[in-house]
N, C-alpha and C positions, 0 to 999 in steps of 0.2 A: 504494500500500500504506500509506503514511503517513497518508493521509486516512482510509482504512478503519480504521486503528489508532486514530486520534484519535476517529473516530466511535464506535468500540466503547468506548473509554474514556469518552467523553461519555455514551453510553447506560448504561454501568455506573454512572456517577456519578448520573445521573438516577434509575435504578432504586434505587440505595442511598438517595437522598433520599426517594423515594416510600416505601420500606420504613420509614425513620426516621419520616417523618410519620405513617404508618399506625400504627406502634407507639406513638407519642406520643398519638395519638387514643385508642387502646385503653387505655393507662395512665391518661390523664386521665379517661376515662369510668369506669374502675374506681374511681379515687380519689373521684370525684364521688358515685358510688353508695354507697361506704363511708361517706363523711362524711354524706350524706343519711340513711342508715339510722341512724347513731349519733344524729344530731340529732333525728330523728323518734321514736326509741325513748326518748330522754331526756325529750322534751316529753310523750310519752304516759305515761311513768312519773310525771311531776309531776302531770299532769291526773288520772290514776287515783288517786293518793294523796289529792289534794284532794277528789275526789268521794267516796271511801270515808270520809274523815274527816268530811265534812259529813253523810253518811248516818248514821254512828255517833253524831254529836252530836245529830242530829234524833231518833234512837231513844232516846237518853238523856234528852232533854228530855221526850219523850212519856211516859216512865216516871216522870218527876218526880225522877230521880236527880241532875239537874244544874240548878241555878238559872240563871235567865236571865243574871244578871251573870257567873256562871262561864262560861256559854256564850260570851258576848262576849269574855271573856278568852281562852278556848280558840281562838276564831276568829281573834283577833289573833295568837296564837302560831302558829297554822297558816299565816296569811298571811306572817308573818316567816320561818317555816320554808320555805315555798314560795319566797319571795324568795331565801333562801340556796341552795335547791336549784337554782333557775334560774341563779343566779350560778355555781354549781359546774358546771352543764351548759354554760354559755357558756364557762367556763374550759376544760372538757374538750374542747369543740368546737374552741376555738382551738388547744389543744395538738395535737389530732388533725389539724387543718388544717396546722399546722407540720410535723408528722411526715409527712403525706401529701405536702406540697410537697417536703420533703427526699427522700422516697422516690422521687418523680417525677424530681427532678433526678438522683439516683443512677441511676435506670433509664435516663434519657436518656443520661447519660454512658456507661453500660455498653453501651447499644445503639450509640452512636456509635463506641465503641472496638471493638466486635465487627465493625462494618461498615467499620472502618479509615477513617472519615471524619476528615480532618485537623482539628485544633483551630486556634485563632488563632495560637498560637506556632509550630506546624508551618508554617502558611502564611507567616508572617513570615520564618521561616528559609529557606523555599524562595524567597521573593521576594529575600532578600539574596543567596542563591546564584545566582539568575538574573541579578541585577544584576552580580555579580562576573564571571560567565561572559560577559555582554554586554561588559563592559569589556575582558576578555581577547580576545574576538573582534574588537572594534574595534581594539585594539592590534595584533593579528596582521594585520588587513586594512591597517592603516596601514603596518606593516613591509613587507608585500608590495608596496604601492604604491611605497614609498620604494626598495625593492630593484629593482623593475622599471624605475624611471626612471633 
């Protein structure tokens, strides 16, 4: 019966680990998809802005409303603005990645807590208790040997 009980506990632990692993995979995939969408949308917005600005400037030059020197100045300003936008997008992406990482860690911790998976300190406490019990059992065995002699 003890072997069956140990086996059942072992199977439960394996099942819990598989559940945790699967949940981690799902959460990681969700975070990856979210970060990817944010990055792609920010890059798309930057590219769209540059394209529309270039088209507007080309139309203004065609109409003769903007001199070529002014056009060069506007293009340089647009490039600087694009560089700032890209820097902001990178900063936003990094912040989102930090938030996603934190969220993933919190999710993992919550999942492990729900599944009653012991953490490092729990395992260390159990190891200390087992060592203490082993010492007591050894002392009792020694007492039994001494009393039987």
